[in-house]
N, CA, C and O atoms as a GROMACS GRO file, in nm:
protein
  360
    1UNK      N    1  -7.691   2.460  -0.995
    1UNK     CA    2  -7.603   2.562  -0.915
    1UNK      C    3  -7.422   2.548  -1.047
    1UNK      O    4  -7.390   2.450  -1.114
    2UNK      N    5  -7.366   2.650  -1.039
    2UNK     CA    6  -7.309   2.670  -1.141
    2UNK      C    7  -7.196   2.643  -0.941
    2UNK      O    8  -7.240   2.620  -0.828
    3UNK      N    9  -7.096   2.655  -0.975
    3UNK     CA   10  -6.952   2.665  -0.890
    3UNK      C   11  -6.856   2.720  -0.980
    3UNK      O   12  -6.748   2.661  -0.982
    4UNK      N   13  -6.872   2.820  -1.056
    4UNK     CA   14  -6.770   2.804  -1.074
    4UNK      C   15  -6.703   2.965  -1.088
    4UNK      O   16  -6.652   3.016  -1.188
    5UNK      N   17  -6.717   3.007  -0.988
    5UNK     CA   18  -6.635   3.137  -0.900
    5UNK      C   19  -6.689   3.109  -0.784
    5UNK      O   20  -6.784   3.048  -0.737
    6UNK      N   21  -6.557   3.202  -0.737
    6UNK     CA   22  -6.577   3.182  -0.599
    6UNK      C   23  -6.712   3.232  -0.600
    6UNK      O   24  -6.793   3.177  -0.676
    7UNK      N   25  -6.736   3.296  -0.552
    7UNK     CA   26  -6.857   3.383  -0.520
    7UNK      C   27  -6.964   3.248  -0.554
    7UNK      O   28  -7.031   3.330  -0.617
    8UNK      N   29  -7.006   3.177  -0.563
    8UNK     CA   30  -7.097   3.045  -0.664
    8UNK      C   31  -6.984   2.949  -0.514
    8UNK      O   32  -6.998   2.960  -0.392
    9UNK      N   33  -6.902   2.880  -0.577
    9UNK     CA   34  -6.869   2.825  -0.427
    9UNK      C   35  -6.922   2.863  -0.323
    9UNK      O   36  -7.000   2.784  -0.270
   10UNK      N   37  -6.899   2.992  -0.262
   10UNK     CA   38  -6.872   3.021  -0.068
   10UNK      C   39  -7.089   2.956  -0.133
   10UNK      O   40  -7.162   2.862  -0.165
   11UNK      N   41  -7.079   3.067  -0.114
   11UNK     CA   42  -7.297   3.026  -0.168
   11UNK      C   43  -7.262   2.922  -0.067
   11UNK      O   44  -7.215   2.934   0.046
   12UNK      N   45  -7.319   2.750  -0.182
   12UNK     CA   46  -7.290   2.685  -0.173
   12UNK      C   47  -7.310   2.595  -0.041
   12UNK      O   48  -7.396   2.524   0.012
   13UNK      N   49  -7.152   2.651  -0.016
   13UNK     CA   50  -7.122   2.542   0.089
   13UNK      C   51  -7.152   2.690   0.258
   13UNK      O   52  -7.142   2.668   0.379
   14UNK      N   53  -7.199   2.863   0.166
   14UNK     CA   54  -7.328   2.847   0.285
   14UNK      C   55  -7.456   2.819   0.251
   14UNK      O   56  -7.549   2.894   0.283
   15UNK      N   57  -7.469   2.731   0.199
   15UNK     CA   58  -7.614   2.627   0.171
   15UNK      C   59  -7.595   2.499   0.254
   15UNK      O   60  -7.676   2.451   0.332
   16UNK      N   61  -7.476   2.455   0.224
   16UNK     CA   62  -7.432   2.304   0.350
   16UNK      C   63  -7.441   2.351   0.472
   16UNK      O   64  -7.485   2.276   0.559
   17UNK      N   65  -7.416   2.439   0.492
   17UNK     CA   66  -7.365   2.441   0.618
   17UNK      C   67  -7.553   2.527   0.733
   17UNK      O   68  -7.583   2.513   0.852
   18UNK      N   69  -7.612   2.588   0.643
   18UNK     CA   70  -7.779   2.638   0.681
   18UNK      C   71  -7.822   2.560   0.557
   18UNK      O   72  -7.771   2.594   0.451
   19UNK      N   73  -7.904   2.469   0.559
   19UNK     CA   74  -8.039   2.459   0.468
   19UNK      C   75  -8.131   2.485   0.453
   19UNK      O   76  -8.210   2.423   0.381
   20UNK      N   77  -8.158   2.597   0.523
   20UNK     CA   78  -8.286   2.708   0.583
   20UNK      C   79  -8.391   2.631   0.633
   20UNK      O   80  -8.342   2.527   0.678
   21UNK      N   81  -8.496   2.632   0.644
   21UNK     CA   82  -8.625   2.638   0.771
   21UNK      C   83  -8.635   2.425   0.707
   21UNK      O   84  -8.609   2.347   0.615
   22UNK      N   85  -8.694   2.438   0.847
   22UNK     CA   86  -8.642   2.304   0.912
   22UNK      C   87  -8.583   2.190   0.901
   22UNK      O   88  -8.628   2.081   0.936
   23UNK      N   89  -8.422   2.226   0.825
   23UNK     CA   90  -8.344   2.105   0.771
   23UNK      C   91  -8.212   2.196   0.873
   23UNK      O   92  -8.182   2.315   0.876
   24UNK      N   93  -8.165   2.093   0.936
   24UNK     CA   94  -8.056   2.090   1.034
   24UNK      C   95  -7.932   2.176   0.994
   24UNK      O   96  -7.937   2.150   0.873
   25UNK      N   97  -7.869   2.224   1.000
   25UNK     CA   98  -7.722   2.369   1.078
   25UNK      C   99  -7.649   2.227   1.084
   25UNK      O  100  -7.669   2.117   1.135
   26UNK      N  101  -7.525   2.309   0.982
   26UNK     CA  102  -7.392   2.186   0.965
   26UNK      C  103  -7.342   2.239   1.035
   26UNK      O  104  -7.425   2.313   1.088
   27UNK      N  105  -7.196   2.259   1.101
   27UNK     CA  106  -7.033   2.325   1.163
   27UNK      C  107  -6.942   2.398   1.001
   27UNK      O  108  -6.932   2.403   0.879
   28UNK      N  109  -6.919   2.421   1.074
   28UNK     CA  110  -6.753   2.383   1.006
   28UNK      C  111  -6.738   2.268   0.930
   28UNK      O  112  -6.741   2.232   0.812
   29UNK      N  113  -6.708   2.196   1.114
   29UNK     CA  114  -6.637   2.061   1.135
   29UNK      C  115  -6.705   1.993   1.061
   29UNK      O  116  -6.638   1.979   0.959
   30UNK      N  117  -6.842   1.918   1.047
   30UNK     CA  118  -6.904   1.862   0.988
   30UNK      C  119  -6.931   1.852   0.887
   30UNK      O  120  -6.990   1.760   0.830
   31UNK      N  121  -6.866   2.012   0.824
   31UNK     CA  122  -6.869   2.007   0.688
   31UNK      C  123  -6.737   1.893   0.648
   31UNK      O  124  -6.726   1.773   0.621
   32UNK      N  125  -6.665   1.991   0.659
   32UNK     CA  126  -6.522   1.932   0.624
   32UNK      C  127  -6.496   1.785   0.603
   32UNK      O  128  -6.444   1.724   0.509
   33UNK      N  129  -6.567   1.733   0.762
   33UNK     CA  130  -6.584   1.549   0.775
   33UNK      C  131  -6.672   1.472   0.593
   33UNK      O  132  -6.631   1.382   0.520
   34UNK      N  133  -6.769   1.539   0.584
   34UNK     CA  134  -6.870   1.519   0.477
   34UNK      C  135  -6.865   1.556   0.299
   34UNK      O  136  -6.901   1.510   0.191
   35UNK      N  137  -6.808   1.645   0.345
   35UNK     CA  138  -6.748   1.716   0.133
   35UNK      C  139  -6.667   1.642   0.097
   35UNK      O  140  -6.550   1.620   0.127
   36UNK      N  141  -6.812   1.558  -0.041
   36UNK     CA  142  -6.744   1.541  -0.120
   36UNK      C  143  -6.667   1.568  -0.185
   36UNK      O  144  -6.632   1.686  -0.196
   37UNK      N  145  -6.580   1.419  -0.288
   37UNK     CA  146  -6.464   1.549  -0.364
   37UNK      C  147  -6.511   1.639  -0.516
   37UNK      O  148  -6.452   1.721  -0.586
   38UNK      N  149  -6.668   1.566  -0.522
   38UNK     CA  150  -6.739   1.669  -0.634
   38UNK      C  151  -6.785   1.782  -0.547
   38UNK      O  152  -6.902   1.820  -0.553
   39UNK      N  153  -6.701   1.837  -0.469
   39UNK     CA  154  -6.699   1.936  -0.439
   39UNK      C  155  -6.570   1.989  -0.372
   39UNK      O  156  -6.516   2.100  -0.371
   40UNK      N  157  -6.556   1.933  -0.347
   40UNK     CA  158  -6.375   1.929  -0.268
   40UNK      C  159  -6.330   2.031  -0.424
   40UNK      O  160  -6.306   2.151  -0.420
   41UNK      N  161  -6.328   1.961  -0.526
   41UNK     CA  162  -6.263   2.042  -0.663
   41UNK      C  163  -6.315   2.081  -0.703
   41UNK      O  164  -6.317   2.027  -0.813
   42UNK      N  165  -6.395   2.174  -0.701
   42UNK     CA  166  -6.478   2.339  -0.752
   42UNK      C  167  -6.342   2.411  -0.620
   42UNK      O  168  -6.230   2.458  -0.644
   43UNK      N  169  -6.396   2.397  -0.520
   43UNK     CA  170  -6.366   2.457  -0.394
   43UNK      C  171  -6.154   2.472  -0.422
   43UNK      O  172  -6.067   2.559  -0.420
   44UNK      N  173  -6.168   2.330  -0.443
   44UNK     CA  174  -5.978   2.360  -0.412
   44UNK      C  175  -5.943   2.400  -0.523
   44UNK      O  176  -5.821   2.418  -0.523
   45UNK      N  177  -5.994   2.424  -0.630
   45UNK     CA  178  -6.002   2.518  -0.753
   45UNK      C  179  -5.935   2.626  -0.778
   45UNK      O  180  -5.834   2.654  -0.843
   46UNK      N  181  -6.070   2.728  -0.662
   46UNK     CA  182  -6.003   2.884  -0.635
   46UNK      C  183  -5.990   2.883  -0.509
   46UNK      O  184  -6.024   2.995  -0.471
   47UNK      N  185  -5.942   2.784  -0.370
   47UNK     CA  186  -5.810   2.779  -0.258
   47UNK      C  187  -5.740   2.704  -0.248
   47UNK      O  188  -5.754   2.622  -0.158
   48UNK      N  189  -5.633   2.695  -0.336
   48UNK     CA  190  -5.498   2.638  -0.346
   48UNK      C  191  -5.485   2.579  -0.246
   48UNK      O  192  -5.469   2.458  -0.236
   49UNK      N  193  -5.490   2.651  -0.165
   49UNK     CA  194  -5.433   2.681  -0.058
   49UNK      C  195  -5.500   2.501   0.086
   49UNK      O  196  -5.435   2.426   0.159
   50UNK      N  197  -5.662   2.516   0.053
   50UNK     CA  198  -5.757   2.431   0.054
   50UNK      C  199  -5.717   2.277   0.082
   50UNK      O  200  -5.731   2.202   0.179
   51UNK      N  201  -5.638   2.259  -0.095
   51UNK     CA  202  -5.612   2.152  -0.123
   51UNK      C  203  -5.534   2.101  -0.022
   51UNK      O  204  -5.536   2.008   0.058
   52UNK      N  205  -5.448   2.214  -0.061
   52UNK     CA  206  -5.307   2.167   0.093
   52UNK      C  207  -5.271   2.060   0.205
   52UNK      O  208  -5.192   1.973   0.241
   53UNK      N  209  -5.449   2.169   0.249
   53UNK     CA  210  -5.473   2.161   0.422
   53UNK      C  211  -5.511   1.999   0.399
   53UNK      O  212  -5.437   1.918   0.454
   54UNK      N  213  -5.638   1.944   0.311
   54UNK     CA  214  -5.691   1.883   0.243
   54UNK      C  215  -5.591   1.774   0.205
   54UNK      O  216  -5.635   1.661   0.186
   55UNK      N  217  -5.502   1.789   0.196
   55UNK     CA  218  -5.402   1.613   0.215
   55UNK      C  219  -5.307   1.577   0.271
   55UNK      O  220  -5.239   1.478   0.241
   56UNK      N  221  -5.274   1.710   0.429
   56UNK     CA  222  -5.192   1.684   0.488
   56UNK      C  223  -5.300   1.613   0.598
   56UNK      O  224  -5.252   1.521   0.665
   57UNK      N  225  -5.472   1.655   0.627
   57UNK     CA  226  -5.538   1.563   0.667
   57UNK      C  227  -5.540   1.405   0.659
   57UNK      O  228  -5.527   1.310   0.736
   58UNK      N  229  -5.570   1.440   0.469
   58UNK     CA  230  -5.512   1.265   0.453
   58UNK      C  231  -5.428   1.158   0.461
   58UNK      O  232  -5.435   1.035   0.462
   59UNK      N  233  -5.313   1.274   0.467
   59UNK     CA  234  -5.213   1.183   0.543
   59UNK      C  235  -5.208   1.124   0.660
   59UNK      O  236  -5.208   1.005   0.693
   60UNK      N  237  -5.203   1.269   0.747
   60UNK     CA  238  -5.308   1.217   0.834
   60UNK      C  239  -5.407   1.074   0.920
   60UNK      O  240  -5.419   0.970   0.985
   61UNK      N  241  -5.441   1.159   0.862
   61UNK     CA  242  -5.562   0.970   0.882
   61UNK      C  243  -5.551   0.827   0.854
   61UNK      O  244  -5.619   0.728   0.883
   62UNK      N  245  -5.418   0.852   0.774
   62UNK     CA  246  -5.384   0.732   0.733
   62UNK      C  247  -5.332   0.659   0.747
   62UNK      O  248  -5.346   0.539   0.722
   63UNK      N  249  -5.168   0.788   0.847
   63UNK     CA  250  -5.109   0.703   0.995
   63UNK      C  251  -5.143   0.667   1.085
   63UNK      O  252  -5.118   0.554   1.128
   64UNK      N  253  -5.242   0.791   1.168
   64UNK     CA  254  -5.344   0.711   1.272
   64UNK      C  255  -5.435   0.564   1.252
   64UNK      O  256  -5.457   0.474   1.333
   65UNK      N  257  -5.494   0.588   1.052
   65UNK     CA  258  -5.464   0.407   1.049
   65UNK      C  259  -5.362   0.290   1.081
   65UNK      O  260  -5.373   0.173   1.118
   66UNK      N  261  -5.264   0.370   1.051
   66UNK     CA  262  -5.150   0.228   1.080
   66UNK      C  263  -5.100   0.219   1.177
   66UNK      O  264  -5.031   0.126   1.219
   67UNK      N  265  -5.140   0.363   1.251
   67UNK     CA  266  -5.040   0.282   1.399
   67UNK      C  267  -5.196   0.276   1.459
   67UNK      O  268  -5.191   0.258   1.581
   68UNK      N  269  -5.357   0.288   1.402
   68UNK     CA  270  -5.411   0.214   1.509
   68UNK      C  271  -5.364   0.096   1.520
   68UNK      O  272  -5.318   0.051   1.625
   69UNK      N  273  -5.374   0.018   1.383
   69UNK     CA  274  -5.391  -0.139   1.315
   69UNK      C  275  -5.248  -0.208   1.402
   69UNK      O  276  -5.262  -0.318   1.455
   70UNK      N  277  -5.102  -0.126   1.412
   70UNK     CA  278  -5.020  -0.170   1.394
   70UNK      C  279  -5.063  -0.153   1.571
   70UNK      O  280  -5.050  -0.268   1.613
   71UNK      N  281  -5.103  -0.070   1.680
   71UNK     CA  282  -5.134  -0.049   1.821
   71UNK      C  283  -5.222  -0.245   1.780
   71UNK      O  284  -5.190  -0.351   1.834
   72UNK      N  285  -5.292  -0.229   1.709
   72UNK     CA  286  -5.502  -0.296   1.776
   72UNK      C  287  -5.341  -0.438   1.805
   72UNK      O  288  -5.304  -0.503   1.902
   73UNK      N  289  -5.291  -0.425   1.658
   73UNK     CA  290  -5.164  -0.586   1.616
   73UNK      C  291  -5.109  -0.622   1.789
   73UNK      O  292  -5.158  -0.704   1.867
   74UNK      N  293  -4.988  -0.525   1.811
   74UNK     CA  294  -4.965  -0.555   1.894
   74UNK      C  295  -4.968  -0.596   2.065
   74UNK      O  296  -4.891  -0.648   2.146
   75UNK      N  297  -5.123  -0.533   2.063
   75UNK     CA  298  -5.212  -0.538   2.184
   75UNK      C  299  -5.232  -0.654   2.157
   75UNK      O  300  -5.120  -0.697   2.182
   76UNK      N  301  -5.291  -0.743   2.125
   76UNK     CA  302  -5.366  -0.883   2.077
   76UNK      C  303  -5.226  -0.959   2.118
   76UNK      O  304  -5.234  -1.043   2.208
   77UNK      N  305  -5.058  -0.927   2.037
   77UNK     CA  306  -4.959  -0.955   2.090
   77UNK      C  307  -4.979  -1.035   2.174
   77UNK      O  308  -5.013  -1.153   2.182
   78UNK      N  309  -4.937  -0.910   2.273
   78UNK     CA  310  -4.981  -0.887   2.353
   78UNK      C  311  -5.036  -0.952   2.506
   78UNK      O  312  -4.984  -0.978   2.615
   79UNK      N  313  -5.164  -0.960   2.447
   79UNK     CA  314  -5.240  -1.046   2.505
   79UNK      C  315  -5.221  -1.176   2.492
   79UNK      O  316  -5.184  -1.232   2.594
   80UNK      N  317  -5.231  -1.223   2.425
   80UNK     CA  318  -5.220  -1.384   2.374
   80UNK      C  319  -5.100  -1.432   2.448
   80UNK      O  320  -5.070  -1.550   2.461
   81UNK      N  321  -5.014  -1.297   2.508
   81UNK     CA  322  -4.873  -1.362   2.518
   81UNK      C  323  -4.889  -1.440   2.680
   81UNK      O  324  -4.830  -1.541   2.721
   82UNK      N  325  -4.997  -1.348   2.756
   82UNK     CA  326  -5.080  -1.340   2.882
   82UNK      C  327  -5.179  -1.389   2.867
   82UNK      O  328  -5.266  -1.346   2.943
   83UNK      N  329  -5.216  -1.485   2.783
   83UNK     CA  330  -5.345  -1.582   2.837
   83UNK      C  331  -5.231  -1.680   2.914
   83UNK      O  332  -5.207  -1.714   3.029
   84UNK      N  333  -5.164  -1.708   2.747
   84UNK     CA  334  -5.041  -1.827   2.814
   84UNK      C  335  -4.941  -1.835   2.872
   84UNK      O  336  -4.877  -1.939   2.880
   85UNK      N  337  -4.906  -1.717   2.927
   85UNK     CA  338  -4.825  -1.747   3.100
   85UNK      C  339  -4.965  -1.773   3.149
   85UNK      O  340  -4.973  -1.891   3.183
   86UNK      N  341  -5.084  -1.704   3.167
   86UNK     CA  342  -5.141  -1.738   3.307
   86UNK      C  343  -5.168  -1.923   3.268
   86UNK      O  344  -5.176  -1.994   3.368
   87UNK      N  345  -5.181  -1.992   3.136
   87UNK     CA  346  -5.250  -2.181   3.170
   87UNK      C  347  -5.173  -2.199   3.209
   87UNK      O  348  -5.182  -2.282   3.300
   88UNK      N  349  -5.038  -2.146   3.182
   88UNK     CA  350  -4.897  -2.226   3.217
   88UNK      C  351  -4.904  -2.231   3.351
   88UNK      O  352  -4.885  -2.334   3.416
   89UNK      N  353  -4.950  -2.054   3.428
   89UNK     CA  354  -4.860  -2.101   3.585
   89UNK      C  355  -5.034  -2.200   3.634
   89UNK      O  356  -5.029  -2.306   3.696
   90UNK      N  357  -5.112  -2.162   3.607
   90UNK     CA  358  -5.234  -2.178   3.626
   90UNK      C  359  -5.273  -2.364   3.632
   90UNK      O  360  -5.389  -2.402   3.650
   0.00000   0.00000   0.00000
């Protein structure tokens, strides 16, 4: 299948959402989460605003990953301190 026109890309994405008899349908949310770069590239060529939105999602996910790591580190430091205090008091 060629993905050179907006219609071809839309058609392929529709197939990804509903692959047909006996195959599980996907939601648009599921498709967005699993979309490979080889498919995102022709999509964003025809819909550049979606590239900007995908970049925003990637940045937000990276920030969330950093925030989770900082929280985890802070939580561990707090737990370690609490454990030390309890051992010293008991």
